[in-house]
C-alpha positions in Angstrom: -42.9 8.6 27.8 -40.4 11.5 27.8 -40.3 11.5 23.9 -44.3 11.5 23.8 -44.1 14.5 26.3 -41.7 16.6 24.2 -42.7 15.2 20.9 -39.1 14.6 19.9 -36.6 11.9 19.7 -34.6 12.1 22.9 -31.0 10.9 23.9 -31.6 9.6 27.7 -28.7 8.7 30.0 -29.2 6.9 33.2 -27.7 4.7 35.9 -28.7 2.1 38.5 -27.1 2.8 41.9 -26.3 -0.2 44.4 -30.0 -0.1 45.9 -31.3 -0.7 42.3 -32.6 2.7 41.9 -32.9 4.2 38.4 -31.0 7.7 38.3 -31.6 9.8 35.3 -28.7 12.1 34.1 -29.6 13.6 31.0 -32.4 14.1 28.3 -31.6 15.8 25.1 -32.6 16.0 21.6 -31.2 13.7 19.1 -29.1 15.8 16.6 -29.0 13.0 14.1 -30.6 10.0 13.2 -27.8 9.4 10.3 -27.5 5.4 10.5 -23.8 4.4 10.3 -23.3 1.1 8.8 -20.7 -0.9 7.4 -21.2 0.3 4.0 -21.6 3.7 5.0 -18.6 5.5 2.9 -18.7 2.8 -0.2 -17.8 4.4 -3.5 -20.5 4.7 -6.2 -20.4 2.1 -8.9 -20.8 2.9 -12.9 -22.2 -0.2 -13.9 -22.8 -3.8 -12.9 -20.4 -4.8 -15.4 -17.3 -3.0 -14.1 -14.1 -5.2 -13.2 -12.8 -4.4 -9.6 -9.7 -5.7 -8.5 -7.7 -5.5 -5.3 -4.4 -6.5 -6.9 -1.9 -4.0 -6.5 -4.0 -1.3 -4.4 -4.6 -4.1 -2.0 -0.9 -4.6 -1.5 -0.2 -1.1 -0.9 -2.9 -0.4 1.7 -4.4 -4.1 2.6 -7.2 -4.7 4.7 -9.8 -2.4 6.1 -8.8 1.6 5.8 -10.0 4.1 8.2 -12.2 6.7 6.9 -9.4 9.5 7.5 -7.1 7.6 5.4 -9.8 7.4 2.8 -10.3 11.0 2.6 -6.9 11.9 2.3 -4.4 9.1 1.0 -6.5 7.3 -0.9 -8.3 10.2 -2.5 -4.5 11.3 -3.6 -3.9 7.7 -5.1 -7.6 8.1 -7.1 -6.4 11.6 -8.0 -2.9 10.8 -9.4 -4.6 8.0 -11.6 -7.2 10.1 -12.8 -4.6 12.8 -13.8 -2.5 10.2 -15.6 -5.7 9.2 -17.5 -6.0 12.7 -19.0 -2.4 12.4 -20.1 -3.1 9.2 -22.3 -6.2 11.0 -23.5 -8.9 9.1 -21.8 -10.4 12.3 -20.4 -9.8 16.0 -21.1 -9.5 16.7 -17.6 -9.3 15.2 -14.2 -12.8 16.7 -13.2 -14.3 14.7 -16.2 -13.7 11.4 -14.0 -15.5 11.6 -10.9 -13.6 10.9 -7.4 -13.4 7.4 -6.1 -14.4 6.1 -9.7 -10.8 4.7 -10.1 -9.7 3.8 -6.6 -13.0 2.8 -4.9 -13.9 1.5 -1.4 -16.3 -1.0 -0.4 -16.9 -2.0 3.2 -13.6 -0.2 3.8 -11.5 -2.1 1.7 -9.9 -0.9 -1.6 -10.3 -1.9 -5.1 -9.2 -0.5 -8.5 -12.1 0.0 -10.8 -10.6 -1.0 -14.2 -13.3 0.8 -16.3 -11.2 4.0 -17.3 -7.9 2.1 -17.3 -9.6 -0.3 -20.0 -10.4 2.8 -22.0 -6.3 3.0 -22.6 -6.3 1.1 -25.7 -9.1 3.3 -27.3 -7.3 6.3 -26.8 -3.5 5.0 -27.1 -1.7 3.0 -30.0 0.4 -0.2 -29.0 -1.8 -1.0 -25.8 -4.0 -3.7 -25.1 -6.2 -4.9 -22.1 -3.8 -8.0 -21.4 -1.1 -5.6 -21.0 -2.9 -3.5 -18.5 -3.8 -6.2 -16.7 -0.3 -7.9 -16.5 1.2 -4.3 -15.5 -1.4 -3.8 -12.6 -2.3 -7.4 -11.5 0.6 -9.6 -12.8 -2.1 -11.6 -14.5 -4.8 -11.2 -16.9 -8.4 -10.9 -15.7 -11.7 -11.9 -17.0 -13.9 -9.0 -17.8 -17.4 -8.2 -19.1 -17.2 -5.4 -22.1 -20.2 -3.1 -21.7 -18.5 0.2 -21.9 -19.7 2.5 -24.8 -16.3 4.6 -24.9 -15.5 4.9 -28.5 -12.1 4.4 -30.1 -10.4 7.8 -30.9 -9.1 8.4 -34.2 -5.6 6.9 -35.4 -4.0 10.4 -35.6 -5.3 11.4 -32.0 -3.9 8.0 -30.8 -0.7 8.6 -32.0 -0.7 11.9 -30.4 -1.7 10.6 -27.2 1.1 8.1 -27.6 3.9 10.7 -28.0 2.2 12.5 -24.7 2.3 9.1 -22.7 5.9 8.4 -23.7 7.1 12.0 -22.7 5.1 11.4 -19.4 7.2 8.2 -18.9 10.6 9.3 -20.0 10.1 12.2 -17.2 10.7 9.2 -14.7 14.0 10.7 -13.4 12.4 14.0 -13.2 9.6 12.7 -11.3 12.0 10.9 -8.9 13.4 14.2 -8.2 10.4 16.0 -8.0 8.7 13.6 -5.3 11.9 13.8 -3.1 11.7 17.5 -3.1 7.9 17.7 -2.4 8.0 15.0 0.1 11.2 16.9 2.1 9.4 20.1 2.0 6.2 19.1 3.5 6.5 20.6 7.1 3.6 21.6 9.7 4.0 24.2 12.7 2.9 21.7 15.3 2.6 24.5 17.9 -0.2 26.0 16.1 -3.7 26.0 17.6 -5.9 23.3 16.2 -7.9 25.1 13.8 -4.6 26.5 12.2 -2.8 23.3 12.2 -5.9 22.0 10.5 -6.0 24.5 7.8 -2.0 23.7 7.3 -2.9 20.1 6.8 -5.9 21.1 4.5 -3.3 23.2 2.4 -1.0 20.2 2.1 -3.1 17.7 0.9 -2.5 18.9 -2.6 0.9 18.4 -2.3 0.2 14.7 -1.5 -1.9 14.7 -4.8 1.2 15.8 -6.9 3.4 13.4 -5.1 1.0 10.6 -5.8 1.0 11.7 -9.6 4.9 11.6 -9.6 4.8 7.9 -8.1 2.5 7.0 -11.1 5.2 8.2 -13.6 7.8 5.9 -11.9 5.4 3.5 -11.4 3.9 3.6 -14.9 7.5 3.5 -16.3 8.4 0.4 -14.4 5.1 -1.2 -15.7 5.4 -0.2 -19.4 9.1 -1.7 -19.7 8.0 -5.0 -18.3 4.9 -4.8 -20.1 6.9 -4.2 -23.3 9.3 -7.1 -22.7 6.3 -9.6 -22.1 4.7 -8.1 -25.5 7.8 -9.0 -27.5 8.7 -12.4 -25.7 5.3 -13.8 -25.8 5.2 -13.8 -29.2 7.9 -16.4 -29.4 6.7 -18.5 -26.3 3.1 -19.7 -25.6 3.4 -20.7 -22.2 2.9 -16.9 -20.7 4.0 -18.0 -17.2 7.2 -19.1 -18.4 8.0 -15.6 -19.9 6.9 -13.8 -16.7 9.5 -15.9 -14.9 12.1 -15.1 -17.5 11.4 -11.2 -17.0 11.4 -11.9 -13.3 14.9 -13.4 -13.5 16.3 -10.4 -15.0 15.1 -7.9 -12.5 17.3 -9.5 -9.7 20.2 -8.2 -8.2 19.6 -4.4 -9.2 21.9 -2.0 -7.3 20.6 0.8 -4.7 17.1 -1.1 -4.2 15.7 1.3 -1.5 13.4 -1.1 0.0 16.1 -4.0 -0.1 18.3 -1.6 1.9 16.1 -2.0 4.8 17.1 -5.6 5.4 20.6 -4.9 4.4 20.7 -2.1 6.9 19.1 -4.6 9.8 21.7 -7.0 8.9 24.5 -4.7 9.7 23.0 -3.7 13.0 22.5 -7.2 13.8 26.3 -8.0 13.0 27.6 -5.1 14.8 25.5 -5.7 18.0 26.6 -9.5 17.9 30.1 -8.4 17.8 29.4 -5.9 20.8 27.5 -8.0 23.0 27.4 -11.8 23.0 23.8 -12.2 24.4 22.0 -9.8 22.3 19.9 -12.4 20.6 18.6 -13.3 24.1 17.1 -9.8 24.8 13.6 -9.1 24.6 12.2 -6.1 22.4 12.0 -3.9 25.6 15.7 -4.5 26.5 16.8 -4.2 22.9 15.4 -0.9 22.7 17.0 0.2 26.1 20.4 -1.4 24.4 20.1 0.5 21.1 19.1 3.9 22.5 22.1 3.8 24.8 24.8 1.9 22.7 28.1 3.5 21.7 29.9 4.0 18.7 29.1 2.0 15.9 26.1 0.1 17.0 24.5 3.3 17.5 25.6 4.9 14.2 24.0 2.3 12.5 20.7 2.2 14.4 20.6 6.0 14.0 21.2 5.8 10.4 18.6 3.2 9.9 16.0 5.3 11.6 17.0 8.5 9.6 16.8 6.8 6.3 14.0 4.2 7.0 12.3 5.0 10.2 9.0 6.3 8.2 8.3 2.8 6.9 6.1 0.3 8.7 3.6 -2.5 8.2 0.5 -1.1 6.4 2.4 2.0 6.2 0.3 4.1 3.5 -2.2 4.1 6.7 -2.5 7.1 8.6 -3.0 4.8 11.9 -0.1 2.8 11.5 2.8 4.5 13.1 6.4 4.6 11.5 9.2 2.7 13.1 10.6 6.0 14.6 7.5 6.5 16.8 6.7 2.7 17.0 10.5 1.8 18.1 9.1 -1.6 19.9 7.6 -2.8 16.5 11.3 -2.1 14.9 12.7 -4.0 17.6 10.5 -7.1 16.5 12.2 -6.8 13.4 15.9 -6.6 14.4 15.0 -9.5 16.9 14.1 -11.6 13.8 17.4 -10.8 12.2 19.2 -11.3 15.3 17.9 -14.7 15.8 18.9 -15.9 12.1 21.9 -18.1 12.3 23.4 -17.6 8.9 23.6 -13.9 8.8 26.5 -13.3 6.9 25.1 -15.7 3.9 25.4 -14.1 0.5 23.9 -15.9 -2.3 25.9 -16.2 -5.6 25.6 -13.7 -8.3 23.3 -15.1 -11.3 22.3 -12.0 -13.1 24.6 -12.3 -15.9 23.6 -15.8 -16.5 19.9 -15.2 -16.6 20.2 -12.3 -19.1 22.1 -14.6 -21.5 19.3 -17.1 -21.1 16.5 -14.8 -21.9 18.6 -13.1 -24.9 20.0 -16.5 -26.5 17.3 -17.0 -29.0 17.4 -13.3 -30.4 19.9 -11.8 -32.8 20.4 -8.1 -34.2 18.2 -5.1 -33.7 15.6 -7.5 -31.7 18.4 -8.4 -28.8 19.6 -4.9 -29.1 15.9 -3.8 -28.2 15.8 -6.3 -25.4 18.8 -5.4 -23.9 17.7 -1.8 -23.5 14.2 -2.9 -22.3 16.1 -4.9 -19.6 18.1 -2.0 -18.5 15.1 0.3 -18.5 13.1 -2.0 -16.5 16.0 -2.7 -14.0 16.2 1.2 -13.6 12.2 1.6 -13.5 12.3 -0.9 -10.5 14.7 1.0 -8.7 13.2 4.3 -9.4 9.8 2.9 -8.4 11.0 1.6 -4.9 12.6 5.0 -4.4 9.6 6.9 -5.1 7.5 4.5 -3.1 9.6 5.4 0.1 9.5 9.4 -0.6 5.7 8.9 -0.8 5.3 7.2 2.4 7.7 9.8 4.2 5.2 12.3 3.0 2.3 10.2 4.4 4.5 10.0 7.6 4.6 13.8 7.9 0.7 13.7 7.5 0.7 10.9 10.3 2.9 13.2 12.6 0.5 16.4 12.0 -2.7 14.5 12.7 -1.3 12.9 15.8 -0.7 16.2 17.2 -3.9 17.5 16.2 -5.9 14.5 17.8 -3.5 15.2 21.4 -4.5 18.9 21.0 -8.6 17.8 20.7 -8.3 15.2 23.5 -6.5 17.9 26.0 -9.4 20.3 24.8 -11.9 17.6 25.8 -13.2 17.4 22.1 -12.2 13.9 21.6 -12.4 11.0 24.2 -8.9 9.7 23.1 -6.3 10.4 20.3 -7.2 7.2 18.3 -10.8 8.5 17.4 -9.6 11.1 14.9 -8.8 8.4 12.3 -12.5 7.7 12.1 -13.3 11.2 10.9 -12.9 12.0 7.6 -10.7 15.3 7.1 -13.8 17.5 6.2 -15.8 16.0 9.0 -12.5 17.1 11.3 -13.2 20.7 9.7 -16.7 20.8 10.7 -16.0 19.6 14.3 -13.1 22.1 14.6 -15.6 25.2 13.8 -18.8 24.1 14.9 -18.4 21.2 17.7 -20.9 18.9 16.0 -21.1 16.3 18.8 -23.1 14.3 16.5 -19.7 13.6 14.6 -18.3 12.1 17.6 -20.9 9.6 17.7 -20.6 8.7 14.0 -16.7 8.4 14.5 -17.4 6.1 17.7 -19.8 4.2 15.8 -17.4 3.7 12.8 -14.7 2.6 15.3 -16.8 -0.2 16.7 -17.7 -1.3 13.3 -13.8 -1.1 12.2 -13.1 -4.6 13.8 -16.0 -6.2 11.7 -14.4 -4.6 8.6 -10.9 -5.9 9.5 -12.1 -9.4 9.5 -13.8 -9.2 6.1 -12.2 -11.2 3.0 -12.8 -10.8 -0.8 -11.9 -12.3 -4.1 -9.4 -10.5 -6.0 -11.8 -9.8 -8.8 -15.4 -8.8 -9.0 -17.8 -7.7 -11.7 -19.9 -5.2 -10.1 -19.7 -4.2 -6.4 -17.4 -6.4 -4.1 -19.1 -8.6 -1.5 -17.3 -10.4 1.4 -16.6 -14.1 1.2 -18.4 -16.2 3.5 -15.6 -17.2 6.0 -17.5 -19.9 7.8 -16.5 -22.6 5.7 -13.9 -23.2 3.1 -14.2 -26.3 0.6 -10.8 -27.7 0.4 -9.4 -29.1 -3.0 -7.0 -31.7 -2.8 -4.2 -31.9 -5.7 -0.7 -32.2 -6.3 0.1 -28.9 -7.6 -0.4 -25.3 -6.6 0.0 -23.4 -9.9 1.2 -19.7 -10.1 3.6 -17.1 -11.6 7.3 -17.8 -10.9 8.7 -14.4 -9.6 12.0 -15.9 -8.7 13.8 -18.8 -10.7 15.3 -21.4 -8.7 14.0 -24.5 -6.6 13.8 -24.8 -2.8 12.2 -27.4 -0.4 10.9 -26.7 2.7 7.9 -26.6 5.2 5.0 -24.3 4.2 3.7 -22.2 6.8 0.6 -20.1 6.2 0.8 -16.8 7.6 -2.3 -14.3 8.1 -0.5 -11.8 10.3 2.5 -10.3 11.6 1.8 -12.3 14.7 2.0 -15.6 12.6 5.1 -14.4 10.9 6.9 -14.6 14.2 6.5 -18.3 14.1 8.5 -18.7 11.1 11.3 -21.1 11.3 14.8 -21.0 9.2 14.3 -22.1 5.6 10.4 -22.3 5.7 8.2 -21.3 2.7 6.0 -18.3 3.9 2.5 -18.5 2.4 0.7 -15.1 2.7 -1.9 -13.4 1.1 0.2 -10.5 0.8 3.6 -8.7 2.1 4.3 -5.0 2.4 7.6 -3.6 3.5 7.1 -4.3 7.2 7.5 -7.9 6.3 10.8 -7.6 4.8 12.9 -8.8 8.4 11.3 -12.3 7.7 12.8 -12.5 4.2 16.3 -13.0 5.9 15.1 -16.3 7.6 12.5 -17.9 5.2 13.6 -20.2 2.3 11.0 -19.0 0.0 8.0 -16.9 -0.6 4.2 -17.5 -2.0 1.6 -14.8 -2.0 -2.0 -14.7 -3.5 -1.6 -11.4 -5.1 1.5 -9.7 -6.9 3.4 -9.5 -10.1 7.2 -9.1 -10.9 7.2 -5.6 -9.6 5.3 -6.1 -6.3 7.4 -4.6 -3.5 7.3 -8.0 -1.9 8.8 -9.8 -4.9 11.4 -6.9 -5.4 12.7 -7.4 -2.0 12.5 -11.0 -1.8 14.5 -11.6 -5.0 17.4 -9.2 -3.5 
């Protein structure tokens, strides 16, 4: 009746008191009727034949991603890939490839759209689709080819190859640059909200550049492994066996940044055991109190860990996921896992020399020398890639801190109801909120947060042709067989109980020498490698972070 009287849609607020009386509190025009649904921020699609996969990007940012992360970190990932594609001649400039056409988001989940990546063999000599698939996904993908992109002339493809080779050869420089850029990201956290927001906006370009440099180190690592694969597969029709051989020579690499997390946690655990016998019986709150107030070597080891690795965490590229230096109880859970391991000082016998000899045994002369060089470069590439990933996460962590302060400021000014809501705006929407106080944006963010739980429950296949659609999770058809087939990423044999792990909470149930079976793992899962006997994941490759750390 009120709507009829005033002839506009109205937002009505009311309560019922203890006597059952209706009390009207407010009536105001609805300022927006925009519908917020689970697909609101979905990317556009080129064509129904496009191949989309959550391999690789689904390991870096698994599960549902918040709108703020999509508009900043994911935008930077997409920018870095688009920029790299200009180097190989797929496009003349970044703007020729629309944003979100390479790293796309559907239902809040991330996928690589392979359309532009599959154009690389048309623009570059010595490349093919299988190598691209292996480099990104660890396996060949089925695809439908309806792209009309024409093959460039041989001379141009040669020129593009020289540019790409120069691009890859700058991987050491890229490692230095990404470190420098990440360390130089600073925000004046005492500024008023609008000034802090503008500082964040200016630094987002730096995040784009960091992502590009990470693509250099990552591409170099992938290119060396792909080159090994291309040579070895000619002499062996069993491609899984070839990938297993390559994985075997990527073990025991000195100074792997992500593996140092586990080494450092073990050192803390060893020192703690020596200093306090009952250390393994403490709960996480007691452990935090102990490490914050411990003395000498134990505290030094703990502080060194926070300085070097405190920016890491589970789902670490998501802005909503705090680093260990902010979420110390989460870190204590990880230390607790290592403390409870019985055989903490066990050292596996070295075998890398034997692995190299097995791979090189069939070869002689120049081919053997070439393979030796590629093995060396692949190992160095693996080291640089893991280091640049850490620096990339350090940069993201600086943004996490800035957005956290901005959220606290907006809550204190009563412009947000709580600091968690900031993650459900895009960065651009935050600017509009700060400048015009659009209250409709608050409602939109609240609706997105309510939908986020639903998005987080969704599961997807790993490869789609056309827009991804969630799997029906109400029932699963079980297939009984004797063998689970996959790609071997670490040579050897192990026997143990298999435990399916769907979350970090499930991981806490792992017992010594069990086989962990998971959809994916990221750096936050590393402490569990200290106790398990083996690891099986749905997605990954020889160069996946989980595989690299597990081998070490």
